C-alpha positions in Angstrom: 0.0 0.0 0.0 1.4 3.4 -1.0 0.7 6.9 0.4 -0.2 9.9 -1.7 3.4 10.8 -1.8 4.4 7.5 -3.3 6.0 6.1 -0.1 5.1 2.9 1.7 2.1 3.1 4.0 2.7 3.2 7.8 0.5 2.3 10.7 -1.8 -0.7 11.2 -2.0 -1.6 7.5 1.8 -1.8 7.3 2.0 -4.0 10.4 -0.5 -6.5 8.8 1.7 -7.2 5.8 5.1 -6.8 7.4 5.5 -10.5 8.0 4.8 -11.4 4.4 7.7 -12.5 2.2 8.0 -11.3 -1.4 8.2 -14.3 -3.7 9.1 -13.5 -7.4 6.6 -14.9 -9.9 7.8 -18.0 -11.8 7.1 -18.1 -15.5 7.2 -21.8 -16.0 5.7 -21.6 -19.5 8.5 -19.3 -20.6 11.1 -21.6 -19.1 9.7 -24.7 -20.8 9.3 -22.9 -24.1 12.9 -21.6 -24.0 14.2 -25.0 -23.1 12.4 -26.7 -26.0 13.7 -24.1 -28.4 17.3 -24.5 -27.2 17.0 -28.3 -27.4 15.6 -28.0 -31.0 18.5 -25.7 -32.0 21.0 -28.1 -30.5 19.4 -30.9 -32.5 19.6 -29.0 -35.7 23.2 -28.0 -35.2 24.2 -31.6 -34.3 22.3 -32.9 -37.4 24.1 -30.5 -39.8 27.5 -31.0 -38.1 27.5 -34.8 -37.9 25.1 -35.6 -40.7 26.0 -36.7 -44.2 27.1 -33.3 -45.2 30.7 -32.8 -46.6 31.4 -29.3 -45.3 34.7 -29.4 -47.2 32.7 -29.3 -50.4 30.7 -26.3 -49.2 33.9 -24.3 -48.7 35.3 -25.5 -52.0 32.3 -24.5 -54.1 31.6 -21.3 -52.3 33.8 -19.3 -54.6 33.9 -21.3 -57.8 33.5 -19.1 -60.9 30.1 -20.6 -61.8 28.6 -19.7 -58.4 30.1 -16.2 -58.4 28.8 -15.7 -61.9 25.4 -16.8 -60.8 25.6 -14.5 -57.8 26.4 -11.5 -60.1 23.5 -12.4 -62.3 21.2 -12.6 -59.3 22.2 -9.2 -58.1 22.0 -7.7 -61.6 18.5 -9.1 -62.2 17.3 -7.9 -58.8 18.5 -4.4 -59.4 17.1 -4.1 -62.9 13.7 -5.8 -62.1 13.3 -3.7 -59.1 14.0 -0.5 -61.1 11.3 -1.5 -63.5 9.0 -2.3 -60.7 9.5 1.0 -58.9 9.1 3.0 -62.2 5.9 1.1 -63.0 4.7 1.3 -59.4 5.0 5.1 -59.2 3.3 5.5 -62.6 0.4 3.1 -61.9 -0.1 4.6 -58.4 -0.5 8.1 -59.9 -2.8 6.7 -62.6 -5.0 5.0 -60.0 -5.4 8.2 -58.0 -6.2 10.2 -61.2 -9.6 11.6 -61.8 -9.5 10.2 -65.3 -11.7 7.1 -65.3 -9.8 5.4 -68.2 -6.4 5.8 -66.5 -7.9 4.6 -63.2 -9.5 1.6 -64.8 -6.2 0.6 -66.6 -4.3 0.9 -63.3 -6.8 -1.3 -61.5 -6.8 -3.9 -64.2 -3.0 -4.0 -64.3 -2.8 -4.5 -60.5 -5.6 -7.2 -60.6 -3.9 -9.1 -63.5 -0.3 -9.2 -62.3 -1.1 -9.7 -58.6 -3.7 -12.3 -59.3 -1.4 -14.7 -61.3 1.7 -16.5 -59.9 5.1 -15.0 -60.8 6.4 -18.3 -62.2 3.4 -18.5 -64.5 4.2 -15.0 -65.8 7.8 -16.0 -66.4 6.8 -19.0 -68.4 4.4 -16.9 -70.5 7.0 -14.4 -71.3 9.6 -17.1 -72.2 7.1 -18.8 -74.5 5.7 -15.6 -76.0 6.9 -16.8 -79.5 4.0 -19.2 -79.5 1.6 -16.3 -79.6 3.7 -13.7 -81.4 6.2 -15.3 -83.8 7.7 -11.9 -84.6 7.8 -8.6 -82.8 8.7 -5.1 -84.0 7.4 -1.9 -85.3 5.8 -2.1 -88.8 7.9 -0.4 -91.4 10.9 0.0 -89.1 12.2 -3.3 -87.9 11.0 -6.8 -87.2 12.7 -9.7 -85.3 11.8 -13.3 -84.3 10.4 -13.3 -80.8 12.4 -16.5 -80.0 15.6 -14.5 -80.6 14.5 -11.5 -78.5 12.8 -13.3 -75.6 16.0 -14.8 -74.1 16.0 -16.1 -70.5 17.4 -12.8 -69.4 14.7 -10.7 -71.1 11.9 -13.0 -70.1 13.0 -12.9 -66.4 13.5 -9.2 -66.5 10.0 -8.5 -67.9 8.3 -11.1 -65.8 9.8 -10.1 -62.5 9.8 -6.3 -63.2 6.2 -6.1 -64.4 5.0 -8.4 -61.7 6.8 -6.3 -59.1 5.3 -3.1 -60.4 1.8 -4.3 -59.4 2.9 -4.7 -55.8 5.0 -1.5 -55.6 2.1 0.6 -57.0 0.0 -0.2 -53.9 3.0 0.7 -51.6 3.4 4.0 -53.4 -0.3 4.7 -53.3 -0.3 4.1 -49.6 2.6 6.5 -49.2 0.8 9.2 -51.2 -2.4 8.8 -49.2 -0.4 9.2 -46.0 0.5 12.8 -46.9 -1.9 15.3 -45.4 -4.5 16.6 -47.8 -3.5 20.1 -46.9 -0.2 19.6 -48.8 -2.1 18.9 -52.0 -4.3 22.0 -51.4 -1.4 24.2 -50.6 0.4 23.2 -53.8 -2.8 23.8 -55.8 -3.3 27.2 -54.1 0.1 28.5 -55.4 -0.7 27.3 -58.9 1.8 24.4 -58.9 0.9 21.8 -61.5 -0.2 18.4 -60.2 2.9 16.4 -61.4 5.3 19.1 -60.2 3.6 19.1 -56.8 3.9 15.3 -56.6 7.6 15.5 -57.4 8.6 18.4 -55.3 6.2 18.2 -52.3 4.2 15.0 -52.0 6.6 12.3 -52.9 9.5 13.6 -50.6 7.0 13.4 -47.7 5.6 10.1 -48.7 9.1 8.5 -48.8 9.1 7.9 -45.1 6.1 5.5 -45.6 7.3 4.1 -49.0 10.9 3.2 -48.2 10.4 0.4 -45.6 8.0 -1.8 -47.6 9.9 -1.1 -50.9 13.1 -2.2 -49.1 11.4 -5.4 -48.1 10.2 -5.9 -51.6 13.8 -5.5 -52.9 15.0 -8.1 -50.4 12.2 -10.3 -51.6 13.2 -9.7 -55.2 16.7 -11.2 -54.5 15.0 -14.4 -53.5 12.3 -14.2 -56.2 15.0 -14.3 -58.9 15.4 -18.0 -58.1 12.2 -18.6 -60.0 14.0 -17.6 -63.2 15.9 -20.9 -63.0 12.8 -22.6 -64.5 13.5 -20.6 -67.8 17.2 -21.4 -67.7 18.4 -18.0 -66.5 21.8 -18.5 -65.0 21.3 -17.1 -61.6 22.9 -18.6 -58.5 20.4 -21.3 -57.8 20.4 -22.5 -61.4 24.2 -22.7 -61.5 24.2 -24.6 -58.2 21.7 -27.0 -59.7 23.9 -27.6 -62.7 26.8 -28.4 -60.5 25.0 -30.9 -58.3 23.5 -32.6 -61.3 27.1 -33.5 -62.2 28.6 -34.3 -58.8 25.5 -35.3 -56.8 26.5 -33.0 -53.9 23.0 -31.7 -53.6 22.8 -30.5 -50.1 26.3 -29.0 -50.2 25.5 -26.8 -53.2 22.1 -25.8 -51.8 23.9 -24.7 -48.6 26.3 -22.7 -50.8 23.4 -20.9 -52.5 21.8 -20.3 -49.1 24.9 -18.7 -47.7 25.2 -16.3 -50.6 21.5 -15.3 -50.3 22.0 -14.6 -46.6 25.1 -12.5 -47.3 23.3 -10.4 -49.9 20.1 -10.0 -47.8 22.2 -9.0 -44.8 24.0 -6.3 -46.7 20.7 -5.0 -48.1 19.1 -5.0 -44.7 21.9 -2.8 -43.4 21.4 -0.4 -46.3 17.7 -0.4 -45.8 18.1 0.6 -42.2 20.3 3.6 -43.1 17.9 4.8 -45.8 14.9 4.5 -43.5 16.8 6.5 -40.8 17.6 9.2 -43.5 14.0 9.7 -44.5 12.7 9.5 -40.9 14.8 12.4 -39.7 12.2 15.1 -40.4 9.5 13.0 -38.7 11.7 12.6 -35.7 12.3 16.3 -35.4 8.6 17.1 -35.7 7.7 14.5 -33.1 10.3 15.9 -30.8 8.8 19.4 -30.9 5.3 18.2 -30.0 
């Protein structure tokens, strides 16, 4: 029992509880849960350490040229596909918020189509586009066989980039909606065109909301490039598969690929944290003044 000043109560009430002993609460559920988790982790470590895994092969294949070349292709595809996704995402988000019903309908249809079908299906469709359009080009200027143009690299780039644009557009739209309506009205009041206001006023403020999920999408894109192995794009998982088809070291090569994925994702996570901190500086100052 406490007094109004925060001190312990004195008098008869204090005498009644003076003989009681404070016993800390025991969280038996937490203890049991922690023990089970530790036991499971020990089991996993022991299984991988003493199982039928030749760790010498993991170290040997970690830096072979084929794996490093696949790693470079994975990083390149992630950057290019994400660049297409961000560009399309910003464009489609602006179209969806437009007062033009045609632009809004096209944006909604694009998002519905590419979010509603699996990414691997889209990759296969792009790779087999020659079955629908034997040739592509601009009439009177140039024409080429689709099978020559739609290489594994091009099919993966279009499939992953356009698919990513549908998801990024919703992230960008959420960021734009997070900006106070007064910012839009203020830009309109001074005669600033809509697109200029978006670029100079709205988007910079929306970046605090946009950056974290886009960073997560970029990390997801690194792993999503593994789907391109089904169309023979030489990313890291595809090259690891080619090696273990020849030497039967399946688990060792999969561990090699997993290690490199973890390295890349770890670096990207650090970069994402720095970018988030940069765009959150203004918000932190405003919160500090309140």
